[in-house]
DOTOR-61672 format. One record per residue (C-alpha): x, y, z; residue in one letter; residue number from 1. Coordinates in steps of 0.5 Angstrom, whole numbers, m for minus. Each point is the difference from the previous one (the first is absolute). Example, Ala and Ser with C-alpha at 12.3 -4.5 7.8 and 13.67 -1.06 7.14 Angstrom:
! residues 2
{px=25, py=m9, pz=16, residu=a, num=1}
{px=2, py=7, pz=m2, residu=s, num=2}
This chain:
! residues 432
{px=185, py=239, pz=114, residu=m, num=1}
{px=4, py=1, pz=6, residu=i, num=2}
{px=7, py=m4, pz=m2, residu=d, num=3}
{px=1, py=m5, pz=6, residu=l, num=4}
{px=7, py=m2, pz=m4, residu=h, num=5}
{px=3, py=7, pz=m1, residu=p, num=6}
{px=6, py=1, pz=m5, residu=a, num=7}
{px=6, py=0, pz=4, residu=p, num=8}
{px=4, py=6, pz=1, residu=e, num=9}
{px=7, py=1, pz=m3, residu=n, num=10}
{px=4, py=0, pz=6, residu=r, num=11}
{px=7, py=m2, pz=1, residu=q, num=12}
{px=2, py=m6, pz=4, residu=q, num=13}
{px=5, py=1, pz=6, residu=p, num=14}
{px=6, py=m4, pz=0, residu=v, num=15}
{px=m1, py=m5, pz=6, residu=i, num=16}
{px=5, py=m2, pz=5, residu=e, num=17}
{px=1, py=m7, pz=3, residu=t, num=18}
{px=m1, py=3, pz=8, residu=n, num=19}
{px=m4, py=5, pz=3, residu=y, num=20}
{px=m2, py=1, pz=7, residu=d, num=21}
{px=m8, py=m1, pz=m2, residu=v, num=22}
{px=m3, py=m3, pz=m5, residu=v, num=23}
{px=m8, py=1, pz=m1, residu=v, num=24}
{px=m4, py=m4, pz=m4, residu=i, num=25}
{px=m6, py=4, pz=m3, residu=g, num=26}
{px=0, py=7, pz=m2, residu=g, num=27}
{px=m7, py=1, pz=2, residu=g, num=28}
{px=m2, py=6, pz=6, residu=p, num=29}
{px=3, py=m5, pz=5, residu=a, num=30}
{px=6, py=m2, pz=m3, residu=g, num=31}
{px=2, py=7, pz=m3, residu=a, num=32}
{px=m1, py=3, pz=7, residu=t, num=33}
{px=4, py=m4, pz=3, residu=v, num=34}
{px=5, py=0, pz=m5, residu=g, num=35}
{px=0, py=8, pz=0, residu=a, num=36}
{px=1, py=1, pz=7, residu=l, num=37}
{px=5, py=m5, pz=1, residu=t, num=38}
{px=4, py=3, pz=m5, residu=a, num=39}
{px=m1, py=7, pz=2, residu=e, num=40}
{px=3, py=m3, pz=7, residu=a, num=41}
{px=6, py=m1, pz=m4, residu=g, num=42}
{px=0, py=m8, pz=m1, residu=h, num=43}
{px=1, py=m3, pz=m7, residu=r, num=44}
{px=m7, py=m2, pz=m3, residu=v, num=45}
{px=m2, py=m4, pz=m6, residu=l, num=46}
{px=m8, py=0, pz=m1, residu=v, num=47}
{px=m2, py=m6, pz=m5, residu=l, num=48}
{px=m6, py=1, pz=m4, residu=e, num=49}
{px=m3, py=m6, pz=m4, residu=r, num=50}
{px=m4, py=4, pz=m5, residu=s, num=51}
{px=2, py=6, pz=m5, residu=t, num=52}
{px=m2, py=7, pz=2, residu=l, num=53}
{px=m6, py=3, pz=0, residu=p, num=54}
{px=m4, py=m6, pz=2, residu=r, num=55}
{px=m7, py=m1, pz=2, residu=f, num=56}
{px=m3, py=m1, pz=7, residu=h, num=57}
{px=m6, py=0, pz=4, residu=l, num=58}
{px=m1, py=4, pz=6, residu=g, num=59}
{px=0, py=7, pz=m1, residu=e, num=60}
{px=m3, py=3, pz=6, residu=s, num=61}
{px=4, py=4, pz=5, residu=l, num=62}
{px=m2, py=1, pz=7, residu=i, num=63}
{px=2, py=6, pz=4, residu=p, num=64}
{px=5, py=m3, pz=4, residu=e, num=65}
{px=5, py=m2, pz=m6, residu=t, num=66}
{px=1, py=8, pz=0, residu=y, num=67}
{px=6, py=m1, pz=5, residu=w, num=68}
{px=4, py=m5, pz=m3, residu=t, num=69}
{px=m1, py=3, pz=m7, residu=l, num=70}
{px=2, py=7, pz=4, residu=e, num=71}
{px=6, py=m4, pz=2, residu=r, num=72}
{px=2, py=m2, pz=m7, residu=l, num=73}
{px=m1, py=7, pz=m2, residu=g, num=74}
{px=m6, py=m2, pz=m5, residu=l, num=75}
{px=m5, py=5, pz=2, residu=i, num=76}
{px=1, py=6, pz=m4, residu=e, num=77}
{px=1, py=m5, pz=m6, residu=r, num=78}
{px=m7, py=m3, pz=2, residu=l, num=79}
{px=m3, py=7, pz=0, residu=k, num=80}
{px=3, py=1, pz=m7, residu=a, num=81}
{px=m4, py=m6, pz=m3, residu=t, num=82}
{px=m7, py=m1, pz=m3, residu=a, num=83}
{px=m2, py=m5, pz=5, residu=f, num=84}
{px=m7, py=1, pz=3, residu=p, num=85}
{px=0, py=3, pz=7, residu=k, num=86}
{px=m3, py=m4, pz=5, residu=k, num=87}
{px=m3, py=3, pz=6, residu=y, num=88}
{px=m5, py=m5, pz=2, residu=s, num=89}
{px=m3, py=m7, pz=0, residu=v, num=90}
{px=m7, py=m1, pz=0, residu=q, num=91}
{px=m4, py=m6, pz=1, residu=f, num=92}
{px=m7, py=m2, pz=m4, residu=v, num=93}
{px=m4, py=m6, pz=3, residu=n, num=94}
{px=m4, py=m5, pz=m4, residu=e, num=95}
{px=m6, py=4, pz=m1, residu=d, num=96}
{px=4, py=6, pz=m3, residu=g, num=97}
{px=0, py=4, pz=6, residu=k, num=98}
{px=6, py=4, pz=0, residu=e, num=99}
{px=4, py=2, pz=7, residu=s, num=100}
{px=2, py=7, pz=1, residu=a, num=101}
{px=8, py=0, pz=m2, residu=p, num=102}
{px=5, py=m1, pz=5, residu=f, num=103}
{px=4, py=6, pz=m2, residu=f, num=104}
{px=7, py=m1, pz=3, residu=f, num=105}
{px=2, py=8, pz=1, residu=d, num=106}
{px=m7, py=0, pz=5, residu=e, num=107}
{px=4, py=m4, pz=4, residu=y, num=108}
{px=7, py=2, pz=m1, residu=k, num=109}
{px=1, py=7, pz=m3, residu=p, num=110}
{px=7, py=m2, pz=m3, residu=h, num=111}
{px=2, py=0, pz=m7, residu=e, num=112}
{px=1, py=m7, pz=1, residu=s, num=113}
{px=m8, py=m1, pz=0, residu=s, num=114}
{px=0, py=1, pz=m8, residu=q, num=115}
{px=3, py=m6, pz=m3, residu=t, num=116}
{px=0, py=m3, pz=m7, residu=w, num=117}
{px=m3, py=m5, pz=m5, residu=q, num=118}
{px=6, py=m2, pz=m3, residu=v, num=119}
{px=2, py=m4, pz=m7, residu=e, num=120}
{px=4, py=m5, pz=3, residu=r, num=121}
{px=5, py=m1, pz=m7, residu=s, num=122}
{px=2, py=8, pz=1, residu=e, num=123}
{px=0, py=m1, pz=8, residu=f, num=124}
{px=4, py=m6, pz=0, residu=d, num=125}
{px=5, py=3, pz=m5, residu=r, num=126}
{px=0, py=7, pz=4, residu=m, num=127}
{px=2, py=m4, pz=6, residu=l, num=128}
{px=6, py=m4, pz=m3, residu=l, num=129}
{px=2, py=6, pz=m3, residu=i, num=130}
{px=1, py=3, pz=7, residu=r, num=131}
{px=3, py=m6, pz=2, residu=a, num=132}
{px=6, py=1, pz=m5, residu=e, num=133}
{px=0, py=7, pz=1, residu=e, num=134}
{px=2, py=m2, pz=7, residu=l, num=135}
{px=5, py=m5, pz=m2, residu=g, num=136}
{px=m3, py=m6, pz=m1, residu=a, num=137}
{px=2, py=m4, pz=m6, residu=v, num=138}
{px=m7, py=m2, pz=m4, residu=v, num=139}
{px=0, py=m6, pz=m5, residu=r, num=140}
{px=m6, py=m2, pz=m3, residu=t, num=141}
{px=m1, py=m6, pz=m5, residu=d, num=142}
{px=3, py=m4, pz=6, residu=a, num=143}
{px=m3, py=m6, pz=2, residu=q, num=144}
{px=2, py=m3, pz=7, residu=v, num=145}
{px=1, py=m8, pz=m1, residu=l, num=146}
{px=2, py=m1, pz=8, residu=s, num=147}
{px=2, py=3, pz=6, residu=v, num=148}
{px=7, py=m3, pz=2, residu=q, num=149}
{px=1, py=m3, pz=7, residu=f, num=150}
{px=6, py=m2, pz=5, residu=d, num=151}
{px=m4, py=m4, pz=5, residu=g, num=152}
{px=m6, py=4, pz=2, residu=e, num=153}
{px=3, py=7, pz=m2, residu=r, num=154}
{px=m1, py=3, pz=m7, residu=a, num=155}
{px=6, py=2, pz=m3, residu=t, num=156}
{px=m2, py=3, pz=m7, residu=g, num=157}
{px=m4, py=m2, pz=m6, residu=v, num=158}
{px=0, py=m4, pz=m7, residu=e, num=159}
{px=m3, py=5, pz=m5, residu=v, num=160}
{px=m1, py=m1, pz=m8, residu=k, num=161}
{px=1, py=7, pz=m3, residu=l, num=162}
{px=m3, py=2, pz=m7, residu=t, num=163}
{px=4, py=4, pz=m4, residu=n, num=164}
{px=m1, py=6, pz=m5, residu=s, num=165}
{px=1, py=m5, pz=m6, residu=d, num=166}
{px=m5, py=m5, pz=3, residu=d, num=167}
{px=6, py=m5, pz=2, residu=s, num=168}
{px=0, py=m3, pz=7, residu=h, num=169}
{px=5, py=m1, pz=6, residu=e, num=170}
{px=0, py=m3, pz=7, residu=t, num=171}
{px=4, py=3, pz=5, residu=r, num=172}
{px=1, py=m1, pz=8, residu=t, num=173}
{px=0, py=6, pz=4, residu=i, num=174}
{px=2, py=0, pz=7, residu=s, num=175}
{px=m3, py=4, pz=6, residu=a, num=176}
{px=m1, py=1, pz=7, residu=q, num=177}
{px=m7, py=1, pz=0, residu=v, num=178}
{px=m5, py=m2, pz=m5, residu=v, num=179}
{px=m7, py=3, pz=0, residu=v, num=180}
{px=m6, py=m3, pz=m3, residu=d, num=181}
{px=m5, py=5, pz=m3, residu=a, num=182}
{px=m3, py=m5, pz=m5, residu=t, num=183}
{px=m7, py=2, pz=2, residu=g, num=184}
{px=m5, py=m5, pz=m1, residu=q, num=185}
{px=5, py=m5, pz=m3, residu=s, num=186}
{px=3, py=0, pz=7, residu=a, num=187}
{px=6, py=m3, pz=m3, residu=f, num=188}
{px=4, py=m2, pz=7, residu=l, num=189}
{px=m7, py=m2, pz=3, residu=v, num=190}
{px=m2, py=m5, pz=m5, residu=n, num=191}
{px=7, py=m3, pz=0, residu=r, num=192}
{px=1, py=0, pz=7, residu=l, num=193}
{px=m7, py=m3, pz=2, residu=g, num=194}
{px=m2, py=6, pz=4, residu=l, num=195}
{px=m7, py=2, pz=m3, residu=k, num=196}
{px=m6, py=0, pz=4, residu=q, num=197}
{px=m6, py=1, pz=m4, residu=p, num=198}
{px=m6, py=4, pz=4, residu=d, num=199}
{px=m6, py=m5, pz=1, residu=p, num=200}
{px=m5, py=5, pz=2, residu=l, num=201}
{px=2, py=4, pz=m7, residu=l, num=202}
{px=m1, py=m5, pz=m6, residu=k, num=203}
{px=m1, py=6, pz=m5, residu=k, num=204}
{px=0, py=1, pz=m7, residu=g, num=205}
{px=0, py=6, pz=m5, residu=s, num=206}
{px=m2, py=2, pz=m7, residu=v, num=207}
{px=2, py=7, pz=m2, residu=w, num=208}
{px=1, py=4, pz=m7, residu=s, num=209}
{px=1, py=7, pz=m2, residu=y, num=210}
{px=m6, py=5, pz=m2, residu=f, num=211}
{px=0, py=6, pz=m4, residu=r, num=212}
{px=m6, py=5, pz=1, residu=g, num=213}
{px=m2, py=m2, pz=6, residu=a, num=214}
{px=m4, py=5, pz=5, residu=l, num=215}
{px=4, py=4, pz=4, residu=r, num=216}
{px=m3, py=4, pz=6, residu=d, num=217}
{px=2, py=8, pz=0, residu=a, num=218}
{px=5, py=4, pz=4, residu=g, num=219}
{px=4, py=m3, pz=5, residu=r, num=220}
{px=m4, py=m7, pz=0, residu=d, num=221}
{px=3, py=m1, pz=m8, residu=e, num=222}
{px=6, py=m4, pz=3, residu=g, num=223}
{px=m3, py=m4, pz=5, residu=a, num=224}
{px=0, py=m7, pz=1, residu=t, num=225}
{px=m7, py=m3, pz=1, residu=i, num=226}
{px=m1, py=m7, pz=3, residu=i, num=227}
{px=m7, py=m2, pz=m3, residu=l, num=228}
{px=m4, py=m7, pz=3, residu=q, num=229}
{px=m4, py=m4, pz=m4, residu=s, num=230}
{px=m6, py=m3, pz=2, residu=a, num=231}
{px=0, py=m5, pz=6, residu=g, num=232}
{px=7, py=3, pz=1, residu=k, num=233}
{px=3, py=m6, pz=m4, residu=s, num=234}
{px=5, py=4, pz=m4, residu=s, num=235}
{px=2, py=7, pz=0, residu=w, num=236}
{px=3, py=5, pz=m5, residu=f, num=237}
{px=6, py=5, pz=0, residu=w, num=238}
{px=0, py=6, pz=m4, residu=y, num=239}
{px=6, py=4, pz=m1, residu=i, num=240}
{px=1, py=6, pz=m5, residu=p, num=241}
{px=6, py=0, pz=m4, residu=l, num=242}
{px=3, py=5, pz=m5, residu=p, num=243}
{px=m3, py=1, pz=m7, residu=d, num=244}
{px=m7, py=m2, pz=2, residu=d, num=245}
{px=2, py=m7, pz=2, residu=i, num=246}
{px=m3, py=m3, pz=6, residu=v, num=247}
{px=2, py=m7, pz=3, residu=s, num=248}
{px=m6, py=m4, pz=2, residu=v, num=249}
{px=1, py=m7, pz=3, residu=g, num=250}
{px=m5, py=m5, pz=4, residu=c, num=251}
{px=2, py=m4, pz=6, residu=t, num=252}
{px=m4, py=m6, pz=3, residu=g, num=253}
{px=1, py=m7, pz=3, residu=d, num=254}
{px=4, py=m4, pz=m5, residu=i, num=255}
{px=m6, py=m6, pz=1, residu=n, num=256}
{px=m5, py=5, pz=m2, residu=y, num=257}
{px=4, py=5, pz=m5, residu=m, num=258}
{px=3, py=m6, pz=m3, residu=f, num=259}
{px=m5, py=m6, pz=1, residu=a, num=260}
{px=0, py=m5, pz=m5, residu=p, num=261}
{px=m5, py=2, pz=m6, residu=g, num=262}
{px=2, py=8, pz=2, residu=s, num=263}
{px=3, py=1, pz=m7, residu=g, num=264}
{px=6, py=4, pz=m2, residu=g, num=265}
{px=2, py=7, pz=3, residu=p, num=266}
{px=m5, py=4, pz=m4, residu=e, num=267}
{px=m6, py=m4, pz=2, residu=k, num=268}
{px=2, py=0, pz=7, residu=i, num=269}
{px=1, py=8, pz=0, residu=f, num=270}
{px=m6, py=1, pz=m4, residu=n, num=271}
{px=m4, py=m5, pz=5, residu=n, num=272}
{px=2, py=4, pz=6, residu=e, num=273}
{px=m1, py=7, pz=m4, residu=l, num=274}
{px=m7, py=m2, pz=m1, residu=a, num=275}
{px=m1, py=0, pz=8, residu=r, num=276}
{px=4, py=6, pz=2, residu=c, num=277}
{px=m5, py=6, pz=m2, residu=p, num=278}
{px=6, py=5, pz=2, residu=g, num=279}
{px=5, py=m2, pz=m5, residu=m, num=280}
{px=m5, py=m1, pz=m5, residu=q, num=281}
{px=m2, py=7, pz=0, residu=r, num=282}
{px=8, py=2, pz=0, residu=r, num=283}
{px=1, py=m5, pz=m6, residu=l, num=284}
{px=m6, py=2, pz=m4, residu=k, num=285}
{px=3, py=4, pz=m6, residu=h, num=286}
{px=7, py=m3, pz=1, residu=a, num=287}
{px=4, py=m4, pz=m5, residu=e, num=288}
{px=5, py=m6, pz=2, residu=r, num=289}
{px=7, py=2, pz=m1, residu=a, num=290}
{px=4, py=m7, pz=1, residu=t, num=291}
{px=m2, py=m7, pz=1, residu=d, num=292}
{px=m2, py=m3, pz=6, residu=y, num=293}
{px=5, py=m2, pz=5, residu=l, num=294}
{px=m1, py=m5, pz=6, residu=t, num=295}
{px=4, py=m2, pz=7, residu=t, num=296}
{px=m2, py=m5, pz=5, residu=k, num=297}
{px=2, py=m2, pz=7, residu=d, num=298}
{px=4, py=6, pz=1, residu=f, num=299}
{px=0, py=1, pz=8, residu=s, num=300}
{px=6, py=m3, pz=4, residu=y, num=301}
{px=6, py=1, pz=4, residu=r, num=302}
{px=7, py=m2, pz=1, residu=a, num=303}
{px=1, py=m5, pz=6, residu=e, num=304}
{px=6, py=5, pz=1, residu=r, num=305}
{px=3, py=6, pz=m3, residu=a, num=306}
{px=7, py=0, pz=1, residu=a, num=307}
{px=6, py=m5, pz=0, residu=g, num=308}
{px=8, py=0, pz=1, residu=p, num=309}
{px=2, py=4, pz=m6, residu=g, num=310}
{px=m8, py=1, pz=m3, residu=w, num=311}
{px=m6, py=4, pz=1, residu=v, num=312}
{px=m7, py=1, pz=m3, residu=l, num=313}
{px=m3, py=6, pz=m2, residu=v, num=314}
{px=m7, py=2, pz=m3, residu=g, num=315}
{px=m5, py=m5, pz=m3, residu=d, num=316}
{px=6, py=m5, pz=1, residu=a, num=317}
{px=m1, py=0, pz=7, residu=g, num=318}
{px=m8, py=m1, pz=0, residu=g, num=319}
{px=m6, py=3, pz=m4, residu=f, num=320}
{px=m7, py=1, pz=4, residu=i, num=321}
{px=m5, py=3, pz=m5, residu=d, num=322}
{px=m1, py=6, pz=m5, residu=p, num=323}
{px=m6, py=3, pz=3, residu=v, num=324}
{px=4, py=5, pz=4, residu=y, num=325}
{px=5, py=2, pz=m5, residu=s, num=326}
{px=6, py=m2, pz=6, residu=s, num=327}
{px=4, py=m4, pz=m5, residu=g, num=328}
{px=5, py=6, pz=m3, residu=i, num=329}
{px=0, py=3, pz=7, residu=f, num=330}
{px=2, py=m6, pz=3, residu=l, num=331}
{px=5, py=m1, pz=m5, residu=a, num=332}
{px=3, py=7, pz=1, residu=l, num=333}
{px=0, py=m1, pz=7, residu=k, num=334}
{px=3, py=m7, pz=1, residu=s, num=335}
{px=6, py=2, pz=m5, residu=g, num=336}
{px=1, py=6, pz=4, residu=e, num=337}
{px=0, py=m4, pz=7, residu=f, num=338}
{px=5, py=m5, pz=m4, residu=a, num=339}
{px=5, py=5, pz=m2, residu=a, num=340}
{px=1, py=3, pz=6, residu=d, num=341}
{px=1, py=m7, pz=3, residu=a, num=342}
{px=5, py=m2, pz=m5, residu=i, num=343}
{px=4, py=6, pz=1, residu=h, num=344}
{px=0, py=m1, pz=7, residu=d, num=345}
{px=2, py=m7, pz=m1, residu=a, num=346}
{px=5, py=1, pz=m5, residu=l, num=347}
{px=3, py=6, pz=4, residu=e, num=348}
{px=2, py=m5, pz=6, residu=v, num=349}
{px=1, py=m7, pz=m4, residu=g, num=350}
{px=m6, py=m4, pz=2, residu=d, num=351}
{px=m5, py=m2, pz=m5, residu=v, num=352}
{px=m4, py=m5, pz=4, residu=s, num=353}
{px=m7, py=m1, pz=0, residu=a, num=354}
{px=m1, py=4, pz=6, residu=e, num=355}
{px=4, py=6, pz=m2, residu=r, num=356}
{px=m3, py=0, pz=m7, residu=l, num=357}
{px=m7, py=m1, pz=2, residu=g, num=358}
{px=0, py=4, pz=6, residu=c, num=359}
{px=m6, py=4, pz=m2, residu=w, num=360}
{px=m5, py=m5, pz=m2, residu=q, num=361}
{px=m3, py=m1, pz=7, residu=e, num=362}
{px=m3, py=8, pz=m1, residu=k, num=363}
{px=m1, py=m1, pz=m7, residu=y, num=364}
{px=m4, py=m6, pz=1, residu=a, num=365}
{px=m4, py=3, pz=5, residu=a, num=366}
{px=m2, py=5, pz=m5, residu=g, num=367}
{px=m2, py=m5, pz=m5, residu=v, num=368}
{px=m4, py=m3, pz=4, residu=d, num=369}
{px=m4, py=6, pz=1, residu=l, num=370}
{px=m2, py=0, pz=m7, residu=f, num=371}
{px=m1, py=m7, pz=0, residu=r, num=372}
{px=m5, py=0, pz=5, residu=k, num=373}
{px=m4, py=6, pz=m3, residu=l, num=374}
{px=0, py=m4, pz=m7, residu=v, num=375}
{px=m3, py=m6, pz=5, residu=y, num=376}
{px=m5, py=5, pz=2, residu=a, num=377}
{px=m2, py=2, pz=m7, residu=f, num=378}
{px=m1, py=m7, pz=m2, residu=y, num=379}
{px=m5, py=m2, pz=6, residu=t, num=380}
{px=m7, py=m1, pz=m2, residu=p, num=381}
{px=m5, py=5, pz=4, residu=g, num=382}
{px=6, py=5, pz=2, residu=f, num=383}
{px=0, py=7, pz=m2, residu=s, num=384}
{px=5, py=5, pz=2, residu=f, num=385}
{px=m6, py=5, pz=0, residu=g, num=386}
{px=m3, py=m3, pz=5, residu=g, num=387}
{px=6, py=m2, pz=4, residu=f, num=388}
{px=2, py=8, pz=0, residu=l, num=389}
{px=m7, py=2, pz=2, residu=r, num=390}
{px=0, py=m5, pz=6, residu=e, num=391}
{px=7, py=2, pz=1, residu=h, num=392}
{px=2, py=7, pz=m2, residu=p, num=393}
{px=6, py=1, pz=4, residu=q, num=394}
{px=4, py=m5, pz=m5, residu=f, num=395}
{px=m1, py=4, pz=m6, residu=r, num=396}
{px=7, py=3, pz=0, residu=s, num=397}
{px=2, py=m7, pz=1, residu=n, num=398}
{px=m3, py=m3, pz=m6, residu=l, num=399}
{px=3, py=6, pz=m4, residu=v, num=400}
{px=7, py=m1, pz=3, residu=d, num=401}
{px=0, py=m7, pz=m4, residu=i, num=402}
{px=m4, py=3, pz=m6, residu=l, num=403}
{px=6, py=5, pz=m1, residu=i, num=404}
{px=5, py=m5, pz=2, residu=g, num=405}
{px=2, py=3, pz=7, residu=d, num=406}
{px=1, py=m7, pz=3, residu=v, num=407}
{px=6, py=0, pz=4, residu=f, num=408}
{px=m2, py=5, pz=6, residu=k, num=409}
{px=m2, py=m3, pz=6, residu=p, num=410}
{px=m8, py=m1, pz=1, residu=g, num=411}
{px=m2, py=0, pz=m7, residu=v, num=412}
{px=m3, py=m7, pz=1, residu=g, num=413}
{px=m4, py=1, pz=6, residu=e, num=414}
{px=m6, py=0, pz=m4, residu=m, num=415}
{px=0, py=m7, pz=m2, residu=f, num=416}
{px=m1, py=m2, pz=8, residu=d, num=417}
{px=m7, py=3, pz=m1, residu=a, num=418}
{px=m1, py=m4, pz=m6, residu=m, num=419}
{px=0, py=m6, pz=3, residu=g, num=420}
{px=m1, py=m7, pz=m4, residu=e, num=421}
{px=m1, py=4, pz=m6, residu=v, num=422}
{px=7, py=0, pz=m1, residu=v, num=423}
{px=4, py=m6, pz=1, residu=p, num=424}
{px=6, py=m1, pz=4, residu=p, num=425}
{px=7, py=0, pz=m4, residu=t, num=426}
{px=0, py=m6, pz=m4, residu=v, num=427}
{px=5, py=m5, pz=4, residu=s, num=428}
{px=5, py=m5, pz=m3, residu=e, num=429}
{px=m5, py=m5, pz=3, residu=a, num=430}
{px=m5, py=2, pz=m5, residu=d, num=431}
{px=4, py=0, pz=m6, residu=l, num=432}
């Protein structure tokens, strides 16, 4: 069985001071990135992670454009030395089990960045936090932030409960010029400030587990992410190969369908959908389940605003779309990088206003909306990307741009104009 609660490593906890330039709440990819890069720029940074290390987390697939932030962090060679499966492509399987030709990233962009990885999150997240420490950040685990301190509307620090090596507890108040919320879908500040806006068009839920001995394709296809539709496109499965012959497999669909009254527990829901997905049945025919089934629901949302005086949101704390295109880690790393640069500039001029700390948000939100629109199209009944590309072959490069994460360059979203009513407009506040 895979251990979802691995034994904590024996790490020496650092001494915590009472004042920092930046306090980061959360040590996942977004928090580790902003912590590493602001520390590298010469600022005093404290990263507070609630869990012990290593920790289990879902979301294992990297898309190619993660390369550039990882390169900036100095982690590419370390990733090359891991046993993480190499990911060269993504593949789609329709409800009848017909497999599309793989989208090989290097056929579109012949660069080292087109080969990426399927990562084990406990090790990947640990690698990022170690790098943050190497670049000068103080990383404290077993640290539960109880509140963010405010002076008027400006964030001024945090109150945190620390668990010591002897299992004793102490509560400390730590001041900071900037507080970064990197708490993932826990969305610490978003919930406390009432900024959460659920996406009314993406009321989805997922059931997932891990399997050993599942069928893998040969050669360069062995590490591919595969997206498989069930009958009637009422749900879809992800298939993500991991080290040690383990595969992450999950099923996502509308909450009202997947988790309707009488649908049963997670195992029954998963097996009911598996019976309607011939492509996944073939891959799991001789596999053994390695963990319990897990669930999550109604995970698509955005924050009303992502920065305020003395505070900023990064990664899933600022919003989450959907798992179908594996955009989560990319957006965590990229938002962490954007925020780190903004925080550095803000501290250099002594201006930690919302405008200064959130100066990257318009560009970032536009890129996120391209992923969101692609997700809307994926869920539209009767729509087919294959049919769309046969009718509009000139937009194939636009589609691949979004699949690899190259969403911040001009013109990428032009293909959505050709989709017309298939893709709804960006959800407005009036819809929420």
